C-alpha positions, 0 to 999 in steps of 0.5 A: 466446524467444517472447513468451508464454513471458516471463510464465513466465520471470518468475515462474519467476525470482520463485518461485525468489527467494521459495524461496531468500529464504524459507529464508534468513528461517528462520536468524532468529527472529521479529521485532517484531510477528511474535510477537504474530501467531504466538502468536495463529496457533498458538492458533487452530491448537490450537483455542483462540480467544484474543487478545491485548489489544494486537492492533490488526486483526481476526483474519481473518489469522490464522485463514486462516493457521492453516487453512493450517498445520492443513489444507495445511501439517499443522504449526505452526512458524515455517516454515509461518507465514512460508511462507504469507506467501511463498505469498500474496506470490507469488500477489499479484504473479500478481493484479497481472500480470493487472490490469496486463494488463486495465488496460494490454492489456499482457503485459509482465511488468516492472512485476510483476518491479519489484513482486516487488522493491519494497523496501517489500513485499519484506521482508514477503513472508517475515515474519509480518505482515498486510500482504501477505495484506490486499493480495492480497485487495484486489487480488483485489477490484480484479480482479473489479471489472475482470471485472464480478464485483461480488459476488465484489469485494465478498467479497474486500474484506470479507476484506481488511477482516477483516485490516486495518481500515484497508481500509475505505477501499479498500472505498470505492474499489471502490464508487467505481469501480462508480459512475464506471465507465461514464464517462471523466469524473468531472464527467459521472457526478456531474451525471448524473441519478440514476434509480431504475434507476441506484440499484438497479444500484448497490445490485445491484453494491455489495451485499457492499460495503454489507454490509461498511460496515454491518457495520464501523459496527456493530463500531465501535459495539460495539468502542468503536473501530476498532482492536481492542486498544492503542486508546489508541495507536490513535485512531479518528479522527484527521487527520494528514499524517505518512504522507502526507509519508511516502508521497510521500517513499517514492515518490520514493525507491523509484521514483527512476529513474522520478521523475528522468526525470519532471523534464522533464514536471513542468518543462513543466507548471509552465512556463507559470506561471512564465513571467510576473511575475504567475505567480511572484508567485503561485508564491512565496507558494504555496511559503511557504504550503506550507512553513508548513503542512508545518512545522506538520503534520510532527509525530513525537509517537506512543509507537511513533515515539520514538527512545530506544525504538525506535532500530533502527526505519529509519522512526524514525531517518530521522523524528528525524533530519529533524526535528532538522536545518533543513537535512533538513527543508528537503530533505525539504520539497523532496522532498515538493514535487517528488514531489507534483508528479511524482504529480499529473502522472503519466501514467495511462490516463485522468483519472477513474482518476488522480483516484480513485486520488489521492483515495483514496491520500490518504484512506488515509494521513491518518487515522493518528497513528502514522507507519508505512511499511506503511500505504503498501503498498496505495497505492504498489502501486496507483501501480505498477499505474496509472502508464504504463510508461515506455521499457524501458531505464527500467523496466529500470534501475528493476528493477535499482534495486529488487533492489539496495535490497531485497537491502541492506534484506533483509540489514539485517533478517534480521541484526537490524541494522534494521527498517522 
């Protein structure tokens, strides 16, 4: 088979998988938050612009889905609502492919296939949730940045915020990319003299991102917080490390073949520090201090993380099991510690790309009190995008691993056994 035909074959496989899975998902009624989103979409479809008091996000997703139903699907059903997510999910993978091709100068589709079956994403391709559409517009904004279409970048970033306010962090990320795009080193950019011409150029590039930030500030002022509703459970400004811990542990779990293969690289990087008595003397207190911080900050206090009330949610079951068993808590710390080293030492195309990604990924995870796996979606997708591919056998192993995990997880969700 010609190499040019590989992407066609890969996306053909993805399309068939998505169609079959979408149809299979219709055997199950609405799950968890789907009913909230579906009610609002149906209202919009029927010309009633009413929201529910516990809706936390802006209704950009709901409006777009209602437009899809009204002018393309010509019906308002569970099937059409879930189909919208599936279609947007497919195009998200397509945008990811073009991004990967641009960044890595590589037409390989293995990572696009991996993303299609990533367990963190896969179930939400077929559910009425805001996460996949919001991801789509963040990826579109990033693609526009790489093709120097800065106005479109800002417009897509704005749309992503209209779906999930937390995407304002990724608006900042896109703006930061424009600041540092002309240099390989962040340090060079920071110490370069800032002239009027450069400021004018940056404002021109970021006109729509600046408008988005200003509009966001006005919204917070008028609304009295970032969350649209349910403000008591979603305070605007928190500093919690629970989602960061969850993200690192999820990265380790979801990319287990890759993370295991990185053990040699991690050991090589830390070996110089452990090769002397002085290095060991420094390292031991650092690990102890890290555990003390982890032990103090690993807190499960949010009502929606409550186990008795939400004992069918995998994240809650896992978090409470870890918190209630010392051996599990220690193992979780080891996983987080090792996962952090892998992420820090992971091979990216350049150092600047890694610094910006790790900084904004962290910023996107720490403002939340509720510990929720969906908050990690964009950060995980960007890790998938930026990491330099390994050898083909390892990447194929990772793909098979993703398919198996996604299949098991989707089965438990659709059969209402568990929910992520």
